[in-house]
N, C-alpha and C positions, 0 to 999 in steps of 0.2 A: 352255359346254363340257361335253364327256360322257366320263366314265371309267368308268360304270356304265351298268346298263341304264336307268336313269331320267335324265333331264336333270337339270343342276346350275345352280344360277343363284347368283352370287357377289355378296355385298353388299360395298359398299367398306369396312364396317368389318371384313371379314374378307380380309385380303391373299390374293392368288393364291399365292405361295410357301407361305404357313401351310396352305391348304387342300391344296396338293400333297402336303406334308410329312404331312399327317393322312390323306390317302388312300393313303399309299406310293406315290406316283408315280413311275413310272420314266422313263428317259429313252430308252425303246424305245417304237416306236408299230407298230400293225397298219395297213396299208391295204389295204382291199379294192374290188372294183369295178374293178380294173384291165383295160385293154384286153389281149388276148391278146398283141399286138405290144408292150406295153410291156416294157423291159428295164430291168436294174438301173443303167446310165447315165442312161436318162431319168428315172427316180424319183430319182435323187441329185441330178440337176440341177434338177427341180422343187422339190425339197424343201431344197436346199442354201442358198437366199437365207435361211432363218430360222436358220440356224446349223451348226455344223461337225458333219459327218455321220461317224462312225466304222466304220458296217456298214450294208450295204445288201442285203437278199437277195429276189429274186422267186422264189415257190416253183414249181417246174416238176415235171410229170409226168415220173417217172423212165423210162417207157417210149416216150412220143413226145418229150419234150424240150420240149414245148410249155407255157407260163404257165398256171397253174390260176387267175390271175386276182386273186391276192392277193400282198402281201409284207411285209415288216418292214425298219423302219429303225431305226438307234440312233444316237442323238445324243451329244455329249459331254457336254451340260449339260440338266437337267432343263427349265431355263427356255427353251432354245431348242425341246426338244420339245413344251412345253406351247405355244409360239407358232406353231409347225408345225402343230399338231392344230387351235387355233383357226382359223387363217388357211386351211388346205388341205381341210377337211372339207367336201364337197359340192362342190368345185372341178372344173372340168372338165380332164381329162388326157387325152390320146389319143383325144378324142372320147366319153369316159366321164365320168360323174359319180362320183369316188371317196369313198369313205368311210374316215374316219381315226379310229381309237381308241387309247386306252393299251392295251398289250400286257401281258399278265401274265407276270409271271416264274415260269419253271418251277424 
């Protein structure tokens, strides 16, 4: 799992939930490397099997209306977001290998 600039390895002695709490993990994920054809419905369907999603946003250019190739998902629980991050990072979606990271709260 990666939620910072470096890789993170978790030991069995340090449970995932405790690590997420210590890192200030959020239920919001950043998804990059999206195909310009990927829309919010496709993104929600792909990630929805990992837990309930309460918000999906594909970022689009305000002039052309075309996707900029990234978006955000907000899950109802941090556990679901952590599972989605682990399972979906590097997976193929609409012909592109996507990158999934923890989104920083503004």
